[in-house]
N, C-alpha and C positions, 0 to 999 in steps of 0.2 A: 503492500498501498504505500502511495506516495505519502510525505512527510504532510504535505498542505490538504489533505484530504481532509481532516479535521480540526485546522484550523480556520476560523470567521475573518471577514474578508468586509472592509466599508468599500464600496463606492461612491463616488463624488460625483454627483447629479448637479453641481450649481458651480464647476468651476472655483471651489472655495479655498479647496488645499492643493498641495504638490508635494507628494504624486497626489496623481489622481483613483489611486488604490493603494488601501491600508492594508498588509496582512497581519492581522492582530494576533500574534506568538506569545507574547507576555499580556499574560490579564490579572489584575485590570489594567485597561489600557484607558488613560487620560486622553480627551477631546478638548482643545482650545487653540488661543492663537499661541499662549505660552511657548519659549524657544523648546523648555523641557518637557511637554505634551507627549505623549505617543501619537498622535496625529492632530499636527499642528494647522489651524485652521486661518486666511489669510484676515478674514473680516474684521474690521473694527468694534462689528457691531457682536462680537462671540469675545465673550469672557477669558482671561489668561487659563483659568482652568473653570471649563464649560459643563461637562457632563463625565461620565462615565461608565464602560463599557466590563462586568465581571460577570465571570460565568460561577451560577450557583444549581444547587440540588434538583432548580427546575427548569431550569437555561438561562441562557445569557440575558442578564436584565441590565439596563440603561437606566442611568441614575442622575441627575439634578444635581448638581453640587453645592448648589449657593439658590437661597431664596430669591434673590432678586435675575437670577438665568432665568432664560425663556428654552425650556427644551420640548421638542413638539414630537410625538410619532404619531405618524397618517393625518397629521393636522391638528391634534389634539394635544393641549397643554396637560404634560405633567410630570410630576415627581420621580417616580420611576416606574418602568413600563418594562414585562419581559419581551423580547425581542421575536418574531419569527421570519421566516424566509420572507425578503423582500420588504422588510418595513422599513418605511420612509421617515426618514431622523432629518429634525431641523431644530437649529440653533440662532435662537434670538428671533426668531421668523417660523411660523408654521409651513411655509416654504422647503420642501425636501431640499438637504444637502447631502446628503448618504443614503444611498440603500444598504441596505445587513444582508449579508451573508452568512449563514452558519456552519459555511464548510467549502473549500477549495475545488469539493466535487460540485457542489451547487453553480460557487462562482465560477471557475473555467468551461459550464456548461457541458459535465459529464454526464450529471441528471440537472433535470430543472424544475423542482416543487413550487417554485414559484411563480412560474406562469399559470395563468389561468388556464382552465381546461379549454374555454371559447379561442386561447390563443391563436393566431395565424401565423405559421411561418411560410412565406412569401418570398418568391425567386425575383420581384419586381421589387424593388428598396426603395423607392419613386412613389412618394405621394400627390396625387393628382387631384383637381377638382372638375367634377361635370357639370357643366352650365345649365346644361338641359335635364338633370335630374335634381340638380342642388344636393348632390351629393358629393361624399371624397370615394377616392378610392387609392388601394394600395396594393398592387397585385392582386388576387383574387378576391381579396376582404373591402367591402364597400359599407359606409356607415355615415350617418348623417348626425350632425348636430344642432343646438336649440338656434335661435336666430343669431344674437349677438355673439356667440362663439362661431359659427359658419363665416360673418362677416368677417372677423377678425382673421380667423385662419386663412382664409381666400385672400387679405390682404397679406399677409404674410408671405404665403406662396407668391404671391404677384410680384413681391419684392426679397423673395430668398435670397440671403447671405449679405443684405442691406441693412445696416442698424438704422432702424426707425426710430424717431423720436415720439413721444408720450402725445405731444401736441400735433406732427403729422397723423396719427395714427386716430385722434379725436378729431379730426376733422374731415380724413377719409372715410372713418367706416360709422363714425355715431355722428358725424355734422353739427355739429354741440359742442360747448363747453364740454374738457372732460375732467374725469374723475380720477386721479393716479389710482385710488384702491380700486375701484370699479374695473379698470384696464389690468391689475393686479392679478385679481380675482378672476378675470375673464381668462387670462393666461396661464393661470394656477391649474382652472379645471380643463385647458385644452390640453396642456402638456400632459394630466393625470391620465385623459380619454388613452391620448395619445399610446401612451407608457403601459398602460392594460390591455388595450388592445394589440398592441402592434410590441411586445416589449423585444422580439429579435430584431426590429429596424429599428426603436425608439427606447432602446436602452439609456440612454442619456437625456435627457429633455430637452428638446428640439429648437422651444425659444427659449432665448438666454434673459435675463435680465441685466442691461451692462449699467452698472448703479450711475444716476444722475444724467445719464444719455440718454435712453430708450431702450429697446427690443433686438433681438436679431433670432432670426430664421434660421437654421443651417437643415440639410438633414442628407 
């Protein structure tokens, strides 16, 4: 058996850490922006010692290390939480920063219990929009989104690879004064939907928030 088989991993899905993949060979592992942390995060919103992951007789436990810190799992604020395959961890924000894998087997794709049963592995990895059906397509997989999310994702597809400011998005998509939180919420929902429905294509979130500048869509 490979030594990595029983070692948990964290995968950075928010470009918040370097490197983007962390092998947690020694537990407990401290996550934060301090230089002595086991997992070092670049964001100034994250505390120097923000959270920890430890192994218990019930499984892997994520623990918030300070009352003033904000730690989330699956978008929900937690003090401590047992992690499962594919748990999305957010620090200082509900937006996922890391995805948790309990072993190298899962992370390296030898087995994939984190993938939902309905997940579709596609040959064509390009997401496209069908103007006739107002649906999105990726390989053989076709899906719909609510109107606001549909308009926003279509806009990103039309501007793939280009940094789009929040003002540009608001004017083009909503045609009114924009609410930063509303755009953030829609982006979060789109990223979550794409990664749930097409995990083989969007292991990392396709729409990235470039702090104070806007958003960029890449696939």
